[in-house]
C-alpha positions as CSV (number, residue, x, y, z in Angstrom):
1,X,-36.2,25.6,18.3
2,X,-39.0,25.7,15.8
3,X,-42.4,24.5,16.7
4,X,-44.5,22.3,14.6
5,X,-48.0,23.7,14.5
6,X,-50.9,22.2,12.6
7,X,-53.1,24.4,10.6
8,X,-56.3,24.1,12.5
9,X,-58.4,25.5,9.7
10,X,-56.9,23.1,7.2
11,X,-57.4,20.1,9.5
12,X,-60.9,20.9,10.6
13,X,-62.1,22.7,7.5
14,X,-65.8,22.4,7.1
15,X,-68.0,24.0,4.4
16,X,-71.7,23.9,3.7
17,X,-71.1,22.1,0.4
18,X,-69.6,19.1,2.3
19,X,-73.1,18.3,3.8
20,X,-74.9,15.3,2.2
21,X,-77.6,16.4,-0.3
22,X,-81.2,15.4,0.1
23,X,-80.7,12.8,-2.7
24,X,-77.8,11.3,-0.9
25,X,-79.8,11.1,2.4
26,X,-82.7,9.5,0.5
27,X,-80.3,6.9,-1.0
28,X,-79.0,6.1,2.5
29,X,-82.5,5.7,3.8
30,X,-83.3,3.4,0.9
31,X,-80.3,1.3,1.7
32,X,-80.7,1.3,5.5
33,X,-82.4,-2.1,5.8
34,X,-79.5,-3.7,3.9
35,X,-77.0,-1.9,6.0
36,X,-78.7,-3.1,9.2
37,X,-78.8,-6.7,7.8
38,X,-75.1,-6.5,7.0
39,X,-74.4,-5.3,10.6
40,X,-76.4,-8.2,12.0
41,X,-74.5,-10.7,9.8
42,X,-71.2,-9.2,11.0
43,X,-72.3,-9.4,14.6
44,X,-73.2,-13.1,14.1
45,X,-69.8,-13.8,12.5
46,X,-67.9,-12.0,15.3
47,X,-69.6,-14.1,18.0
48,X,-68.2,-17.3,16.4
49,X,-64.7,-16.1,15.8
50,X,-63.1,-17.5,18.9
51,X,-65.1,-20.7,19.4
52,X,-66.8,-23.5,17.5
53,X,-70.2,-22.4,16.4
54,X,-73.0,-24.1,18.2
55,X,-76.3,-25.1,16.6
56,X,-77.8,-21.8,17.7
57,X,-74.9,-19.9,16.2
58,X,-75.2,-21.7,12.9
59,X,-79.0,-20.9,12.8
60,X,-78.2,-17.2,13.6
61,X,-75.6,-17.1,10.8
62,X,-78.0,-18.7,8.3
63,X,-80.8,-16.4,9.3
64,X,-78.5,-13.3,9.0
65,X,-77.2,-14.5,5.5
66,X,-80.8,-15.0,4.3
67,X,-81.8,-11.6,5.6
68,X,-78.9,-10.0,3.7
69,X,-79.8,-11.8,0.5
70,X,-83.5,-10.8,0.9
71,X,-82.6,-7.1,1.5
72,X,-80.2,-7.1,-1.5
73,X,-83.0,-8.6,-3.7
74,X,-85.5,-6.1,-2.4
75,X,-83.1,-3.2,-3.0
76,X,-82.4,-4.3,-6.5
77,X,-86.1,-4.7,-7.2
78,X,-86.8,-1.2,-5.9
79,X,-84.0,0.2,-8.0
80,X,-85.2,-1.5,-11.1
81,X,-88.8,-0.4,-10.5
82,X,-87.7,3.2,-10.0
83,X,-85.7,3.2,-13.2
84,X,-88.6,2.0,-15.4
85,X,-90.7,4.8,-17.0
86,X,-94.2,5.1,-15.5
87,X,-93.2,3.1,-12.4
88,X,-94.3,-0.2,-14.0
89,X,-92.3,-3.3,-13.0
């Protein structure tokens, strides 16, 4: 009988170069408000999956959608301002 053994080093291999760089962490921090707004929108959508949305649910969904759109616009404006020379917008 032959045993099937996983190669533990290959499965759980971890190297220092696999860590996120400072630039990647900064990009995540920059996008965090949008990520959180998306999570709130998904939460609001999940709450209405198995029932008819009430007036409060509809308001919550509209508010979450507006927040996502506002955060996307803010992120796009920050990215555009950062790409312009001299920081002028």
